[in-house]
N, C-alpha and C positions, 0 to 999 in steps of 0.2 A: 611436456610437448608428444602430442600423439604421433607414431611413426609415420615419417612421408608428409608430414603437416609442417607448413612454414610458420613462424613466429607472429604472434600479435604481442604489440608493444601498447605499454599504456603509462601515461603520466596522470596521478591520481592526487587528490587531496580531499581532506574533510574538515569539516568546522562546526561547532556548535556553540550558541549565545543563548543566554536567559533572557535577552531582548530587555526593554525599558520597563514593562510593567508588572510581569511576575518577579516573585522573591525568588524562586528557584528553577532550576533547570528538569524539565522531566521528560526531556528528550534523550534519545541515545543514537549511536548509531556504530556500524559495523565492517570494517575493513579487513578481508580476511583471504590469505594466501593458503588453498586446503593443501597444496601439494606439499608445501613444506610446513604446514600445521603452525603458522604464524599469523596472527592477527594484529590489529592495531597499525599504528603509523609506519612501523618498520616493516611491514607486510610488503609494500609497493614502494619502494625507494626510488628517488630519481626516474629515468625511463626503465621500467621493470618489463619483463618478458612474462606473459601469462604460459602457463604450461598445463596442457589439457582443459580439464573443467575446473582448474585450480582457483580460480578468482569467484569470490563471495562478497556483494555490497548489501548494505540495509541502512533503512533509516525508519526510526520508530517514534512515535511521537504519543508519550504517556498522557493517562487521563485519571481522575481519581482524589485530585485533592492531597495534600500534606506530602507526605514521601510515597504515597501508593503509586502516582504515576511513575515516577521515577524507578520505583521496584519492578513495576509491569514491562515499561521497555528495556530494563538491565537483563529482566530473567527471558523477555523474548529473544534478545540478541544472543544471550550466553546459549540458550537451548537450541538455537538455529545452528548456530557455531559448531557447538557441540555434535549435533546428528549429523550434520554435512562434513565434518571433519574427521569422524568417526568411522565414516561410509568407506567403501572399497577404493582402490586406487584409483586417483583422480586423473590419471594417465589414458586410462582405456574404458572410460565410461560412455554409454551412447546418449543419444539425446532424450529419449523418452526415459530412462533410468535417472538421470539427472534433473529433468522437469519434476518427475515423481517424487524425487528425494527432497528436492526443494518444498514441494507442497505440502509433504509430511512431516518436514521440519516445522514448519508454520503451523500446522494444525496442532502438534505434539506442544509447540510454544504457547499456544492458545489454551489448551487443556491444563497445563501446567500452572498460568497464572489463573485460571479458575479454580482449580483446586486450592491453592494457597490462599486466594481472596475468600472462598469459602470456610478455610480454616482458622483465618483471623479476621475478628469482626472488624479491626480497625481498617483493614484494606478491601472490605466490600464493596464492589463497584468498581474494583480499579482495573485497567484495561489498557491497551495501546494499539495504535495503527502500525501497520507494517507495510515499507515496501521494499521489497529486495530482488537483488539481480544477480544472476551467473551466468558467465559466457563458457559457449565449448564452441572450438574453432572460431566461427564468424556468425554463430547464432546466440543471440543473447535473450535470455529468458528472464522474466518478470512476474514476482508474484505480490498481488496486492489485497490486501484487508484495510478498508477505510479510506482516508483522504489525505495521506501523505501522498507524493507523486513521482512518477519517472517522466523525464523528457528526453529527447534526442535532437541535436543541433546537428543538422547536415547542410553544409554551406551557408545560406541566409533563411533559412527556414527551421523553426523549432515546433518540434511536434511532440504533444503529449502521447504517451505510449500507454499510460496506464488510464483508469477511469476512476473519477473518485464513486466510492459507494456513499452517498449523501443524500440526504432529502432533496435539496437544491437542484442537485443533477439530475434525480430521479425526474423532480418536475420538468426541468427544460428538457429531457429526453422526451417525456409526454407530451409535450405541446402545452404545458399549462403554463409555464413561465418563460419568458423571453430573457436573454443573456442581459441585457438592459436591468430590468426588474430584479434579476437574480444579485444583482451588487448591493442592493439595499434591501432585501428580502429579510424580514426580522428572525426566520428561523434558521439562518444559514450557517449555525455552528452545531446543526443536528447530523450525524454520522449515522448509517445502518448497520454497521458491523465494527467490532473491535475485538482484538485477541481478548480472552479473559473473561468476556462480559456473558459466556453461555459456554456449553461444554462442547460446543462444536461451531466451525465457521466455512464458510464456503470462499474458497481461496480463488480469487481471478486470477488465471494464468494467461499470459500473453506473451508474445515473442518480437523480434526484432532482428533482421540481418544488418551488420553493421558493416559499415564502407570504412577506407580509409579517409581518416579526418575527421570521423563521427565525436561529436562531445557528449557524451552522457551526463544528466543531471538526476539524481536523488534527493528530496527537498521535503521536509515537514511544511505544514502549512502555515508556519509561522515565516515562510517565504511568499509561498504562492498565495497568500491570502493577503499578502501587505503589498507585494509587487506585480503588475502588470506583466502579461507574457511578453509583450513587445520589449519591455525594460530588461526583463530576465535574457531576451534573445540578445539585446545591444551588448549586454555585458559579456555574453559568454562567446561572441564573436569576437572581442578582444584577443589578439594574438596573444596572450600571457600564460603564464604557468597557472594549472589549477588552484593552487595556494593563494594567488594573488586573486583569482576569480572567486573564489570561494569567500574571501574577506570583503569583495566588492558586492557579491550577493547579500550578506550578511549586514554591511555596513547600510546599504539600501534600505534594507527593511526595516532597520532600526530608525534611519531616516524617516520613513515612512509611519513611525510610531511606535514599532516596535512591541504590539499588542501582547504578542507570543512567543515562546520560547522558538529560536531559529536553528535548523538544521540543514546543512547539504552536503554532499558529495558531487564532485567534478572528476570527471576521467575523460581524456582525451586519446582517442585510439588510433593506431598506424601499424605500420608492418606488413610483410609480404603475406602475411595470414589472412588479411583482409583485401577485398577486390577494392578497384578503384570506382568511384561514382560516374556511372555512364550520362551523356546527355539524353534528356527526354524520356529517363527511366520514371516508373511510379514512383509518387512520393510516400514517404513513411506514413503508415496510420496507424491506429490502434487494431491488432490483430489477436483474436484469442487463439491458444493453442489448446487442439483437443488431445486428451491424453487417452490412449487404446487402457482396455481393460487388464488387469495384470494377469499374469498366467495364472497364479494361484487361485483367482477367480473374482475377489472382490476387487471393485475398483477403488481407486479413491475418490473422497468425497467431491475433488473438484471434476474428476472425470462423470461421476454418476450424474452431476448437474449439468454437464458441458459447458462448465464453468460460469454459469448466469449466475446472478446474484439472488439470493434468497434471504429471508427473515432468518434471523436466529431462531433455535428451536427454544432458547430459555434466555429472551434478552435481559440486558441489564436496566436498570430504572428507566424507563422510555419518557419520552416527551408527549403525554398523554393528550395535547391537542391536535397530535397528528393520528391520522388512521393509517398512517404507514409506521412498522416498526420503526424505531429510532433510538439512538444513544447518543447523549449530551456530548458534545467534542468542543477543543478550544475556541472560543469565540474572536471574532475578527471579521472585517470585510472580506468576502469572497472574490477571488479573481477569476474575471472571464475567461473562458476557453474554447477552442474552437472543437466543436465536437463532431466526428466523422459519421460513426456507426450509433443507431439506437442499441439499447440493451435492454434485457426484459426487466420488467417491473417486478417488484417484490410480490410473493404470492399473497392473496387477499383472503384466504380460509381462515376462519375463526379458529380460535385455538378452542380446545375441549370444554374448559372451564367456562368461558363466553357462551358456547352453546349450552351448557346446563344451566347457568344463570338466566340467559333468554327463556329458556324452556320453564324453569320455575315460576319465574314473572308472568308468564302466560297463563299459567295453572294457578295463580293466585288471581289474575284479573278475571278469568273464566268462572272461579268460583265464587267470587264476589257478584258478578253479574247475575249469575244462575240465583244466590241466594236475593238480590234485589227483586227479579223478577218475580221470586218464588212469594216473597213477601206481598 
């Protein structure tokens, strides 16, 4: 704990299940105490005290078939933990440093998966989503690639504090699809980014200031795609241990069909290090965190883009029926969510190869036309 700071306490649990349809589990999760260099269930036992920036949580939803998705999600959590744990003293880090460290760890994980996929033909196209969170004092940072989710329950209100990087969410944001239509949208399995499907990703970095009694939920779309937000809220509002809540959430997803792997992390936060909620205060909402440029000169990719979503420079096999760069993700019905702030649509500029093809076709057509006219 930083000198002069009051402690933050957390009761935490995680659970992952294969579901009722899939043959194997491609999800992975990470729970780590960076100050003690411990990961796994033993990192936070009982009501644990969070020291400095020592907490790290992540959910990854792998894709790619066979064992490739599992490889991608495992490589992601291993790389993120390694980079965060090997960094400087967790007790003295500043907010911008911690946030940038998390973004870089995720970028590095994406490049590692991409490199391994290209080196092994049997793993071509593998990738994974990631939703990761780390806490410093009362400021929670969340980093997102794909469509796993982060929620915070405060009182009786559940707020999604991440944004799905998905085709259906972009269409809703653009006003081209209603939330009611989205539930039955045939392409609701399309995501715009995943770690490992390109040599770089744009990490969406957001933040939230925790209050006493807040409950954090990180989950794969095996939960959010099967269980509606109001049901998730009702389960989290039960005054039960996080382990009990995790089981209740995964059980409910299985009852709804269990079409995908299901992974959840639930943490209940308290302690003098957190302020108490105040009556009439502004509600929680999705809020981007703008990183300043690094002193050495070059900012992170997230800072360069203002954390806005961009299409990958070298995407994985895309859905050819869509004009938006897209990557196949897990199938399953989409959970409606309350969307507060619009986000920027992906860039629509054509790649260089497409411009070359179009120019070549124009030349061929004009040559044929001139030949016909000449005849």
